[in-house]
C-alpha positions, 0 to 999 in steps of 0.5 A: 496521463502515463509516464515512465520514470527512472528509479535506478540504472536500467529500472523504469517505473510506470506511473499514471496521473489523474486529477487537476495538475495544480491540485495537491499531489497524492501518491498511492503506494500498493502492496507486494506483487501488486500493480498500481492498478490494484488501486480501483478506478472508482477510488482513484477518481474519488480522490482525484476530485481534490488531488493530482493522484499518482499511482505506479507499478512497483518493480516486477509488476505491471509495466515497470521493469521486471528486474529482480533476477538480473538486478536483485534489490532490497525492500528498502530500495522500493522505499527509495522508489517512492522518492524516485517517482516524486522526483521523476514527476517534478513533485517536491511534496505530496500526500502519500497513501500506502497499503500493506507493504506499501504502508511499510514503504510509506513508514520508511518514507515518513522516517527518512524523508519527512520533508517530502511529505504533506501527510501519510495514510496507512492501510493494512500494514504493520508498524516498523517499530519495536515499540510495545503495544499498550493495551487498554488496561495499560499492560504492554505487549511486545511487538513480536507477540501481536497476532500473526497472519491468519492460517488461511492466508498462510496456506494460500501463500504456501501453494506453488503458483503453476501455469494452467492458463489465464482462466485458471490464474484468474480463479487462483487470484479470486480465491486469494482475494476471497480470503484476504477480503475477510468475512464481514462483507459479501464477496463479489467474485465478478468485481475482483475477476474484472479487476484482475483481468484489467491488471493482466491486460495492463501488464501484458501477461499473467505471470507473477513475481516472488521478488518481494519474498526473495528480496532482502528485508533487513534495515526496515525498522524505524522505531526512533524516527517514527516515535518523533514523527511530525507528519500528519498521519492517518492509520486505517483500521480494518476489523476483518483484516487477516494479514495484520489483524487488530490490534496491529492498526492500533499498534501502528497508531501508537508507534507513530507520533501524532497518528490518528486512527479511523476504522472502516467497517467490514474492511479486510485486506482488500478494496471491494466496492463497499469500502471505497467511499468510506475509505476515500472520505477518510483519506480526503478528510485527513488530507483536507486537514493538512496544510498543502503546498504547490506540487513542485 
């Protein structure tokens, strides 16, 4: 079922729901520049076996409002959109799963609206915390000294996006996914090409937006509130992660009170077929351990 919700005056967000309407709701929050369809259908269907699963398009992606040029917003406003989606769908409390920037938006929601959450699962993200990372030998490493984004990813991100037609744009996106996926699992170019072609068909064009890079990133840290977190939180560790490489997941788990860590073998900063079943199992095990309440 598709539905638009109002996130702000003149800003509509596209949403989709799958699974039983009376099942515990689970909201999927994608990363920067990524449509909600970036959550692959097989993963959504696995989660929908036990949940009312919601995915949505961020502003300036998919079928949601492409509004940044007329109405600039902060990254923090995208965190407000998480609550706007729940409100628009009449959901009082939900499980949330956030990936990459979506994992940061999930952390902000954890800190600012814990009463709206049943649980949280964080994938491929960085801690919104200045808490040092404690190494196994007890030595503390300042948060700003954790490993940075891989040079290969940075080089890709530095290239200008030029319009050379649909197939060239698909080629560019596949090259991007090849680097993001890491080097521990075979790369299936056809799978990602089909995924991106579907996203383009869903969106209605193949333009991309650099709004997340231009948006105001201030006010995102939640150090103290995350340290006092009481919402059951799962952190997914991806050993082939090139954007927030280990030990970033371990730092996230240390910075968020009560968080537990699960590793998905071979996973990078992508959702290829090989990781979908173990990822779904990890999320469903986590949500199954948490007390649930009616959706509204």
